[in-house]
Backbone and ligand atoms as CSV (ligand in chain L), in Angstrom:
chain,resi,resn,atom,element,x,y,z
A,1,MET,N,N,-6.363,-54.352,10.643
A,1,MET,CA,C,-6.214,-55.456,9.688
A,1,MET,C,C,-4.905,-55.292,8.916
A,2,LYS,N,N,-4.216,-56.374,8.752
A,2,LYS,CA,C,-2.945,-56.351,8.014
A,2,LYS,C,C,-3.214,-56.131,6.515
A,3,PRO,N,N,-2.525,-55.165,5.876
A,3,PRO,CA,C,-2.752,-54.983,4.438
A,3,PRO,C,C,-2.300,-56.206,3.650
A,4,LYS,N,N,-3.055,-56.512,2.622
A,4,LYS,CA,C,-2.713,-57.678,1.807
A,4,LYS,C,C,-1.722,-57.256,0.726
A,5,MET,N,N,-0.461,-57.521,1.000
A,5,MET,CA,C,0.600,-57.179,0.059
A,5,MET,C,C,1.176,-58.482,-0.476
A,6,LEU,N,N,1.352,-58.553,-1.785
A,6,LEU,CA,C,1.840,-59.781,-2.399
A,6,LEU,C,C,3.305,-59.623,-2.804
A,7,PRO,N,N,4.101,-60.694,-2.643
A,7,PRO,CA,C,5.505,-60.589,-3.035
A,7,PRO,C,C,5.659,-60.646,-4.557
A,8,VAL,N,N,6.488,-59.757,-5.090
A,8,VAL,CA,C,6.807,-59.793,-6.518
A,8,VAL,C,C,8.322,-59.721,-6.654
A,9,THR,N,N,8.829,-60.210,-7.761
A,9,THR,CA,C,10.262,-60.095,-8.023
A,9,THR,C,C,10.447,-59.373,-9.349
A,10,ARG,N,N,11.546,-58.647,-9.448
A,10,ARG,CA,C,11.820,-57.883,-10.642
A,10,ARG,C,C,12.275,-58.818,-11.752
A,11,ARG,N,N,11.578,-58.790,-12.884
A,11,ARG,CA,C,11.944,-59.661,-13.999
A,11,ARG,C,C,12.913,-58.939,-14.927
A,12,GLN,N,N,12.512,-57.724,-15.358
A,12,GLN,CA,C,13.272,-57.021,-16.386
A,12,GLN,C,C,12.956,-55.533,-16.283
A,13,THR,N,N,13.931,-54.703,-16.580
A,13,THR,CA,C,13.708,-53.257,-16.568
A,13,THR,C,C,13.976,-52.709,-17.959
A,14,PHE,N,N,13.079,-51.883,-18.444
A,14,PHE,CA,C,13.205,-51.236,-19.745
A,14,PHE,C,C,13.409,-49.744,-19.492
A,15,MET,N,N,14.262,-49.135,-20.288
A,15,MET,CA,C,14.549,-47.715,-20.112
A,15,MET,C,C,14.665,-47.102,-21.491
A,16,GLY,N,N,13.941,-46.003,-21.736
A,16,GLY,CA,C,14.039,-45.406,-23.058
A,16,GLY,C,C,13.186,-44.165,-23.190
A,17,ARG,N,N,13.200,-43.651,-24.411
A,17,ARG,CA,C,12.536,-42.391,-24.711
A,17,ARG,C,C,11.238,-42.692,-25.440
A,18,LEU,N,N,10.169,-42.001,-25.041
A,18,LEU,CA,C,8.888,-42.150,-25.732
A,18,LEU,C,C,8.813,-41.118,-26.858
A,19,GLU,N,N,8.028,-41.457,-27.870
A,19,GLU,CA,C,7.985,-40.680,-29.109
A,19,GLU,C,C,7.341,-39.292,-28.937
A,20,HIS,N,N,7.989,-38.280,-29.516
A,20,HIS,CA,C,7.442,-36.914,-29.538
A,20,HIS,C,C,6.057,-36.940,-30.206
A,21,GLY,N,N,5.092,-36.321,-29.594
A,21,GLY,CA,C,3.754,-36.215,-30.181
A,21,GLY,C,C,2.806,-37.348,-29.797
A,22,ALA,N,N,3.361,-38.460,-29.290
A,22,ALA,CA,C,2.492,-39.581,-28.893
A,22,ALA,C,C,1.745,-39.205,-27.612
A,23,ASP,N,N,0.638,-39.872,-27.380
A,23,ASP,CA,C,-0.099,-39.658,-26.136
A,23,ASP,C,C,0.635,-40.390,-25.001
A,24,LEU,N,N,0.881,-39.695,-23.910
A,24,LEU,CA,C,1.706,-40.249,-22.832
A,24,LEU,C,C,1.136,-41.552,-22.266
A,25,LEU,N,N,-0.118,-41.546,-21.876
A,25,LEU,CA,C,-0.694,-42.758,-21.267
A,25,LEU,C,C,-0.823,-43.882,-22.294
A,26,GLU,N,N,-1.247,-43.526,-23.508
A,26,GLU,CA,C,-1.411,-44.559,-24.538
A,26,GLU,C,C,-0.066,-45.182,-24.920
A,27,ALA,N,N,1.000,-44.376,-24.933
A,27,ALA,CA,C,2.335,-44.909,-25.258
A,27,ALA,C,C,2.783,-45.902,-24.187
A,28,LEU,N,N,2.523,-45.585,-22.924
A,28,LEU,CA,C,2.896,-46.501,-21.834
A,28,LEU,C,C,2.068,-47.777,-21.912
A,29,ASN,N,N,0.760,-47.636,-22.131
A,29,ASN,CA,C,-0.105,-48.818,-22.258
A,29,ASN,C,C,0.311,-49.689,-23.430
A,30,LYS,N,N,0.610,-49.073,-24.566
A,30,LYS,CA,C,0.977,-49.826,-25.768
A,30,LYS,C,C,2.276,-50.605,-25.534
A,31,PHE,N,N,3.243,-49.968,-24.878
A,31,PHE,CA,C,4.500,-50.667,-24.605
A,31,PHE,C,C,4.245,-51.910,-23.752
A,32,CYS,N,N,3.417,-51.754,-22.725
A,32,CYS,CA,C,3.133,-52.891,-21.833
A,32,CYS,C,C,2.381,-54.003,-22.566
A,33,ILE,N,N,1.453,-53.640,-23.414
A,33,ILE,CA,C,0.708,-54.640,-24.197
A,33,ILE,C,C,1.665,-55.350,-25.151
A,34,ASP,N,N,2.479,-54.579,-25.881
A,34,ASP,CA,C,3.409,-55.165,-26.862
A,34,ASP,C,C,4.442,-56.076,-26.195
A,35,GLU,N,N,4.901,-55.705,-24.999
A,35,GLU,CA,C,5.942,-56.482,-24.305
A,35,GLU,C,C,5.354,-57.509,-23.326
A,36,HIS,N,N,4.019,-57.628,-23.314
A,36,HIS,CA,C,3.329,-58.588,-22.423
A,36,HIS,C,C,3.689,-58.351,-20.953
A,37,ILE,N,N,3.674,-57.098,-20.547
A,37,ILE,CA,C,3.952,-56.748,-19.149
A,37,ILE,C,C,2.607,-56.526,-18.457
A,38,SER,N,N,2.237,-57.442,-17.557
A,38,SER,CA,C,0.940,-57.323,-16.893
A,38,SER,C,C,1.084,-57.045,-15.399
A,39,LEU,N,N,2.330,-56.907,-14.943
A,39,LEU,CA,C,2.602,-56.633,-13.534
A,39,LEU,C,C,3.893,-55.817,-13.503
A,40,GLY,N,N,3.852,-54.641,-12.866
A,40,GLY,CA,C,5.080,-53.859,-12.836
A,40,GLY,C,C,4.877,-52.447,-12.356
A,41,ARG,N,N,5.903,-51.638,-12.594
A,41,ARG,CA,C,5.841,-50.230,-12.213
A,41,ARG,C,C,6.419,-49.356,-13.314
A,42,VAL,N,N,6.020,-48.085,-13.294
A,42,VAL,CA,C,6.417,-47.130,-14.330
A,42,VAL,C,C,6.898,-45.865,-13.651
A,43,GLU,N,N,7.942,-45.255,-14.207
A,43,GLU,CA,C,8.292,-43.892,-13.799
A,43,GLU,C,C,8.763,-43.140,-15.029
A,44,ALA,N,N,8.617,-41.815,-15.010
A,44,ALA,CA,C,9.043,-41.027,-16.160
A,44,ALA,C,C,9.232,-39.572,-15.761
A,45,ILE,N,N,10.093,-38.907,-16.542
A,45,ILE,CA,C,10.241,-37.456,-16.459
A,45,ILE,C,C,10.288,-36.929,-17.882
A,46,GLY,N,N,10.103,-35.630,-18.063
A,46,GLY,CA,C,10.145,-35.055,-19.399
A,46,GLY,C,C,9.292,-33.808,-19.476
A,47,ALA,N,N,8.590,-33.658,-20.608
A,47,ALA,CA,C,7.740,-32.492,-20.817
A,47,ALA,C,C,6.568,-32.881,-21.702
A,48,VAL,N,N,5.447,-32.216,-21.501
A,48,VAL,CA,C,4.254,-32.452,-22.330
A,48,VAL,C,C,3.777,-31.131,-22.931
A,49,LYS,N,N,3.053,-31.249,-24.064
A,49,LYS,CA,C,2.552,-30.057,-24.752
A,49,LYS,C,C,1.343,-29.470,-24.040
A,50,LYS,N,N,0.566,-30.342,-23.410
A,50,LYS,CA,C,-0.577,-29.963,-22.579
A,50,LYS,C,C,-0.955,-31.213,-21.782
A,51,ALA,N,N,-1.897,-31.084,-20.869
A,51,ALA,CA,C,-2.203,-32.232,-20.020
A,51,ALA,C,C,-3.699,-32.422,-19.832
A,52,ALA,N,N,-4.100,-33.675,-19.707
A,52,ALA,CA,C,-5.469,-34.038,-19.334
A,52,ALA,C,C,-5.366,-34.933,-18.099
A,53,LEU,N,N,-6.043,-34.497,-17.039
A,53,LEU,CA,C,-5.914,-35.179,-15.753
A,53,LEU,C,C,-7.278,-35.418,-15.135
A,54,GLY,N,N,-7.294,-36.283,-14.146
A,54,GLY,CA,C,-8.521,-36.558,-13.413
A,54,GLY,C,C,-8.305,-36.393,-11.917
A,55,TYR,N,N,-9.403,-36.077,-11.258
A,55,TYR,CA,C,-9.437,-35.990,-9.795
A,55,TYR,C,C,-10.657,-36.783,-9.371
A,56,TYR,N,N,-10.489,-37.724,-8.448
A,56,TYR,CA,C,-11.622,-38.566,-8.070
A,56,TYR,C,C,-12.435,-37.899,-6.961
A,57,ASP,N,N,-13.701,-37.652,-7.262
A,57,ASP,CA,C,-14.631,-37.058,-6.297
A,57,ASP,C,C,-15.135,-38.188,-5.396
A,58,GLN,N,N,-14.671,-38.185,-4.150
A,58,GLN,CA,C,-14.973,-39.298,-3.235
A,58,GLN,C,C,-16.432,-39.305,-2.795
A,59,ASP,N,N,-17.101,-38.131,-2.818
A,59,ASP,CA,C,-18.513,-38.086,-2.438
A,59,ASP,C,C,-19.396,-38.600,-3.568
A,60,GLU,N,N,-19.126,-38.125,-4.782
A,60,GLU,CA,C,-19.946,-38.508,-5.942
A,60,GLU,C,C,-19.486,-39.818,-6.570
A,61,LYS,N,N,-18.305,-40.289,-6.154
A,61,LYS,CA,C,-17.712,-41.508,-6.709
A,61,LYS,C,C,-17.601,-41.450,-8.228
A,62,CYS,N,N,-17.033,-40.337,-8.690
A,62,CYS,CA,C,-16.766,-40.239,-10.124
A,62,CYS,C,C,-15.565,-39.318,-10.333
A,63,TYR,N,N,-14.917,-39.502,-11.490
A,63,TYR,CA,C,-13.771,-38.650,-11.811
A,63,TYR,C,C,-14.245,-37.301,-12.319
A,64,ARG,N,N,-13.554,-36.246,-11.894
A,64,ARG,CA,C,-13.692,-34.903,-12.457
A,64,ARG,C,C,-12.469,-34.716,-13.355
A,65,TYR,N,N,-12.704,-34.472,-14.628
A,65,TYR,CA,C,-11.594,-34.330,-15.564
A,65,TYR,C,C,-11.321,-32.865,-15.847
A,66,PHE,N,N,-10.063,-32.543,-16.056
A,66,PHE,CA,C,-9.698,-31.170,-16.417
A,66,PHE,C,C,-8.475,-31.185,-17.325
A,67,GLU,N,N,-8.328,-30.086,-18.094
A,67,GLU,CA,C,-7.190,-29.956,-18.997
A,67,GLU,C,C,-6.357,-28.761,-18.577
A,68,ILE,N,N,-5.067,-28.872,-18.797
A,68,ILE,CA,C,-4.171,-27.734,-18.601
A,68,ILE,C,C,-3.540,-27.492,-19.971
A,69,ASP,N,N,-3.995,-26.431,-20.631
A,69,ASP,CA,C,-3.639,-26.217,-22.032
A,69,ASP,C,C,-2.392,-25.339,-22.152
A,70,ARG,N,N,-1.270,-25.891,-21.725
A,70,ARG,CA,C,0.000,-25.172,-21.808
A,70,ARG,C,C,1.142,-26.171,-21.714
A,71,HIS,N,N,2.328,-25.684,-22.067
A,71,HIS,CA,C,3.511,-26.541,-22.000
A,71,HIS,C,C,3.906,-26.753,-20.545
A,72,LEU,N,N,4.211,-28.001,-20.212
A,72,LEU,CA,C,4.498,-28.338,-18.817
A,72,LEU,C,C,5.658,-29.326,-18.727
A,73,GLU,N,N,6.412,-29.218,-17.646
A,73,GLU,CA,C,7.435,-30.214,-17.336
A,73,GLU,C,C,6.769,-31.386,-16.623
A,74,ILE,N,N,7.231,-32.589,-16.905
A,74,ILE,CA,C,6.824,-33.737,-16.081
A,74,ILE,C,C,7.853,-33.824,-14.954
A,75,LEU,N,N,7.457,-33.385,-13.777
A,75,LEU,CA,C,8.380,-33.470,-12.636
A,75,LEU,C,C,8.490,-34.907,-12.166
A,76,ASN,N,N,7.366,-35.591,-12.250
A,76,ASN,CA,C,7.322,-36.961,-11.771
A,76,ASN,C,C,6.094,-37.659,-12.343
A,77,LEU,N,N,6.306,-38.818,-12.884
A,77,LEU,CA,C,5.190,-39.706,-13.243
A,77,LEU,C,C,5.495,-41.010,-12.540
A,78,VAL,N,N,4.527,-41.492,-11.790
A,78,VAL,CA,C,4.712,-42.775,-11.123
A,78,VAL,C,C,3.439,-43.584,-11.321
A,79,GLY,N,N,3.606,-44.871,-11.551
A,79,GLY,CA,C,2.418,-45.670,-11.793
A,79,GLY,C,C,2.689,-47.145,-11.635
A,80,ASN,N,N,1.633,-47.910,-11.777
A,80,ASN,CA,C,1.760,-49.365,-11.691
A,80,ASN,C,C,1.046,-50.010,-12.870
A,81,ILE,N,N,1.372,-51.270,-13.076
A,81,ILE,CA,C,0.826,-52.028,-14.209
A,81,ILE,C,C,0.165,-53.279,-13.650
A,82,SER,N,N,-1.081,-53.488,-14.036
A,82,SER,CA,C,-1.783,-54.710,-13.662
A,82,SER,C,C,-2.757,-55.022,-14.801
A,83,LEU,N,N,-3.677,-55.952,-14.572
A,83,LEU,CA,C,-4.641,-56.278,-15.625
A,83,LEU,C,C,-5.985,-55.656,-15.310
A,84,LYS,N,N,-6.605,-55.072,-16.343
A,84,LYS,CA,C,-7.984,-54.586,-16.236
A,84,LYS,C,C,-8.703,-55.086,-17.483
A,85,ASP,N,N,-9.828,-55.727,-17.292
A,85,ASP,CA,C,-10.574,-56.331,-18.399
A,85,ASP,C,C,-9.661,-57.246,-19.230
A,86,GLY,N,N,-8.758,-57.940,-18.546
A,86,GLY,CA,C,-7.890,-58.914,-19.206
A,86,GLY,C,C,-6.713,-58.335,-19.985
A,87,LYS,N,N,-6.529,-57.004,-19.913
A,87,LYS,CA,C,-5.441,-56.379,-20.679
A,87,LYS,C,C,-4.501,-55.614,-19.747
A,88,PRO,N,N,-3.189,-55.549,-20.085
A,88,PRO,CA,C,-2.279,-54.714,-19.298
A,88,PRO,C,C,-2.800,-53.277,-19.229
A,89,PHE,N,N,-2.754,-52.716,-18.027
A,89,PHE,CA,C,-3.349,-51.407,-17.776
A,89,PHE,C,C,-2.407,-50.611,-16.874
A,90,VAL,N,N,-2.012,-49.437,-17.350
A,90,VAL,CA,C,-1.138,-48.554,-16.571
A,90,VAL,C,C,-1.994,-47.563,-15.802
A,91,HIS,N,N,-1.817,-47.526,-14.497
A,91,HIS,CA,C,-2.451,-46.511,-13.643
A,91,HIS,C,C,-1.342,-45.559,-13.224
A,92,ALA,N,N,-1.411,-44.314,-13.692
A,92,ALA,CA,C,-0.311,-43.384,-13.446
A,92,ALA,C,C,-0.817,-42.051,-12.911
A,93,HIS,N,N,-0.031,-41.474,-12.015
A,93,HIS,CA,C,-0.268,-40.122,-11.520
A,93,HIS,C,C,0.936,-39.274,-11.899
A,94,VAL,N,N,0.677,-37.985,-12.172
A,94,VAL,CA,C,1.765,-37.097,-12.580
A,94,VAL,C,C,1.761,-35.817,-11.760
A,95,THR,N,N,2.957,-35.296,-11.556
A,95,THR,CA,C,3.129,-33.932,-11.068
A,95,THR,C,C,3.782,-33.164,-12.208
A,96,LEU,N,N,3.160,-32.050,-12.604
A,96,LEU,CA,C,3.611,-31.249,-13.740
A,96,LEU,C,C,3.881,-29.834,-13.256
A,97,ALA,N,N,4.776,-29.138,-13.948
A,97,ALA,CA,C,5.063,-27.759,-13.523
A,97,ALA,C,C,5.076,-26.815,-14.714
A,98,ASP,N,N,4.655,-25.570,-14.467
A,98,ASP,CA,C,4.668,-24.538,-15.509
A,98,ASP,C,C,5.982,-23.753,-15.461
A,99,GLU,N,N,6.054,-22.656,-16.237
A,99,GLU,CA,C,7.312,-21.907,-16.371
A,99,GLU,C,C,7.745,-21.220,-15.080
A,100,ALA,N,N,6.822,-21.068,-14.144
A,100,ALA,CA,C,7.185,-20.457,-12.856
A,100,ALA,C,C,7.401,-21.511,-11.771
A,101,GLY,N,N,7.355,-22.773,-12.177
A,101,GLY,CA,C,7.575,-23.835,-11.207
A,101,GLY,C,C,6.346,-24.201,-10.407
A,102,ARG,N,N,5.216,-23.647,-10.813
A,102,ARG,CA,C,3.973,-23.997,-10.113
A,102,ARG,C,C,3.578,-25.416,-10.495
A,103,ALA,N,N,3.176,-26.197,-9.530
A,103,ALA,CA,C,2.882,-27.605,-9.782
A,103,ALA,C,C,1.385,-27.874,-9.895
A,104,PHE,N,N,1.070,-28.793,-10.778
A,104,PHE,CA,C,-0.287,-29.310,-10.963
A,104,PHE,C,C,-0.156,-30.820,-10.932
A,105,GLY,N,N,-1.236,-31.486,-10.644
A,105,GLY,CA,C,-1.105,-32.927,-10.677
A,105,GLY,C,C,-2.430,-33.633,-10.694
A,106,GLY,N,N,-2.352,-34.924,-10.930
A,106,GLY,CA,C,-3.562,-35.721,-10.924
A,106,GLY,C,C,-3.362,-37.075,-11.566
A,107,HIS,N,N,-4.497,-37.705,-11.781
A,107,HIS,CA,C,-4.584,-39.038,-12.381
A,107,HIS,C,C,-4.491,-38.856,-13.903
A,108,LEU,N,N,-3.491,-39.467,-14.498
A,108,LEU,CA,C,-3.238,-39.276,-15.933
A,108,LEU,C,C,-4.295,-39.967,-16.786
A,109,ILE,N,N,-4.830,-39.223,-17.759
A,109,ILE,CA,C,-5.780,-39.798,-18.717
A,109,ILE,C,C,-5.292,-39.495,-20.143
A,110,PRO,N,N,-5.845,-40.155,-21.146
A,110,PRO,CA,C,-5.459,-39.824,-22.526
A,110,PRO,C,C,-5.761,-38.348,-22.821
A,111,GLY,N,N,-4.923,-37.754,-23.676
A,111,GLY,CA,C,-5.085,-36.334,-23.989
A,111,GLY,C,C,-3.900,-35.516,-23.519
A,112,THR,N,N,-2.778,-36.218,-23.294
A,112,THR,CA,C,-1.557,-35.562,-22.823
A,112,THR,C,C,-0.436,-35.880,-23.814
A,113,PRO,N,N,-0.257,-35.029,-24.859
A,113,PRO,CA,C,0.764,-35.310,-25.874
A,113,PRO,C,C,2.182,-35.029,-25.358
A,114,ILE,N,N,3.070,-35.952,-25.684
A,114,ILE,CA,C,4.470,-35.878,-25.233
A,114,ILE,C,C,5.238,-34.843,-26.041
A,115,PHE,N,N,6.015,-34.018,-25.353
A,115,PHE,CA,C,7.039,-33.198,-26.009
A,115,PHE,C,C,8.341,-33.997,-25.985
A,116,ALA,N,N,8.710,-34.475,-24.819
A,116,ALA,CA,C,9.862,-35.370,-24.650
A,116,ALA,C,C,9.613,-36.167,-23.387
A,117,CYS,N,N,10.017,-37.440,-23.396
A,117,CYS,CA,C,9.755,-38.239,-22.197
A,117,CYS,C,C,10.753,-39.382,-22.076
A,118,GLU,N,N,11.375,-39.465,-20.911
A,118,GLU,CA,C,12.285,-40.558,-20.588
A,118,GLU,C,C,11.594,-41.441,-19.559
A,119,ALA,N,N,11.407,-42.694,-19.927
A,119,ALA,CA,C,10.614,-43.596,-19.080
A,119,ALA,C,C,11.428,-44.800,-18.657
A,120,ILE,N,N,11.082,-45.302,-17.492
A,120,ILE,CA,C,11.633,-46.562,-16.988
A,120,ILE,C,C,10.439,-47.445,-16.628
A,121,ILE,N,N,10.412,-48.635,-17.186
A,121,ILE,CA,C,9.331,-49.580,-16.904
A,121,ILE,C,C,9.943,-50.855,-16.355
A,122,GLN,N,N,9.467,-51.252,-15.187
A,122,GLN,CA,C,9.945,-52.493,-14.582
A,122,GLN,C,C,8.848,-53.535,-14.671
A,123,ALA,N,N,9.197,-54.702,-15.226
A,123,ALA,CA,C,8.262,-55.828,-15.284
A,123,ALA,C,C,8.519,-56.723,-14.085
A,124,PHE,N,N,7.466,-57.130,-13.415
A,124,PHE,CA,C,7.580,-58.011,-12.249
A,124,PHE,C,C,7.030,-59.393,-12.566
A,125,ASP,N,N,7.545,-60.389,-11.838
A,125,ASP,CA,C,6.922,-61.713,-11.790
A,125,ASP,C,C,6.269,-61.835,-10.422
A,126,GLY,N,N,5.100,-62.443,-10.392
A,126,GLY,CA,C,4.409,-62.616,-9.119
A,126,GLY,C,C,2.951,-62.906,-9.365
A,127,PRO,N,N,2.169,-62.969,-8.277
A,127,PRO,CA,C,0.740,-63.231,-8.438
A,127,PRO,C,C,0.093,-62.093,-9.232
A,128,GLN,N,N,-0.687,-62.431,-10.237
A,128,GLN,CA,C,-1.279,-61.404,-11.102
A,128,GLN,C,C,-2.356,-60.608,-10.361
A,129,LEU,N,N,-2.263,-59.309,-10.426
A,129,LEU,CA,C,-3.288,-58.427,-9.857
A,129,LEU,C,C,-4.273,-58.038,-10.957
A,130,HIS,N,N,-5.567,-58.110,-10.617
A,130,HIS,CA,C,-6.642,-57.760,-11.551
A,130,HIS,C,C,-7.445,-56.620,-10.951
A,131,ARG,N,N,-7.860,-55.673,-11.795
A,131,ARG,CA,C,-8.704,-54.570,-11.319
A,131,ARG,C,C,-10.174,-54.939,-11.496
A,132,LYS,N,N,-10.928,-54.686,-10.400
A,132,LYS,CA,C,-12.370,-54.913,-10.433
A,132,LYS,C,C,-13.029,-53.791,-9.657
A,133,THR,N,N,-14.213,-53.373,-10.070
A,133,THR,CA,C,-14.901,-52.299,-9.363
A,133,THR,C,C,-15.170,-52.714,-7.923
A,134,GLU,N,N,-14.745,-51.831,-7.012
A,134,GLU,CA,C,-14.847,-52.096,-5.577
A,134,GLU,C,C,-15.963,-51.193,-5.049
A,135,PRO,N,N,-16.979,-51.767,-4.354
A,135,PRO,CA,C,-18.194,-51.018,-4.049
A,135,PRO,C,C,-18.015,-49.836,-3.089
A,136,ILE,N,N,-17.112,-49.907,-2.122
A,136,ILE,CA,C,-16.986,-48.821,-1.145
A,136,ILE,C,C,-16.464,-47.542,-1.806
A,137,THR,N,N,-15.476,-47.691,-2.671
A,137,THR,CA,C,-14.890,-46.504,-3.317
A,137,THR,C,C,-15.464,-46.234,-4.700
A,138,GLY,N,N,-16.031,-47.266,-5.335
A,138,GLY,CA,C,-16.494,-47.134,-6.715
A,138,GLY,C,C,-15.364,-47.193,-7.727
A,139,LEU,N,N,-14.155,-47.467,-7.252
A,139,LEU,CA,C,-12.975,-47.473,-8.120
A,139,LEU,C,C,-12.625,-48.890,-8.580
A,140,PRO,N,N,-11.992,-49.003,-9.750
A,140,PRO,CA,C,-11.523,-50.321,-10.198
A,140,PRO,C,C,-10.212,-50.667,-9.475
A,141,LEU,N,N,-10.321,-51.245,-8.311
A,141,LEU,CA,C,-9.147,-51.551,-7.481
A,141,LEU,C,C,-8.728,-53.003,-7.647
A,142,TRP,N,N,-7.553,-53.327,-7.104
A,142,TRP,CA,C,-7.066,-54.707,-7.144
A,142,TRP,C,C,-7.958,-55.576,-6.274
A,143,SER,N,N,-8.398,-56.666,-6.826
A,143,SER,CA,C,-9.277,-57.554,-6.054
A,143,SER,C,C,-8.472,-58.716,-5.501
L,1,ZN,ZN,ZN,-5.481,-42.665,-10.134
């Protein structure tokens, strides 16, 4: 079956630094809500004071959450922006590294305070994507 991919065009790109001490995911969500960005992509690099991440258990169909209570580099944050429950919603995954370069990663959740973060957010124009719970995976996927 052909994947259902929708055409989008780049409307505007924002580039800047997120506030020290703010929650990484909440800062990204707040920016999108404030700027009315309901379709787009996110990327960022920087460092966090500690991290809270999720791993989706495909058998149990639920997230397993874990914390990494140490200073970490953000090697890569990549995510997308769509609507969930009628509000702009950032879905982001991160790869983080410790002082020896060991990498950790997962689905970003609140509980990850920023030490420093440089973010790029691209707003798209196109058909609006909405997240709805999908029965096969149990995940809130694009419907
Ligand atoms: Zn995820």
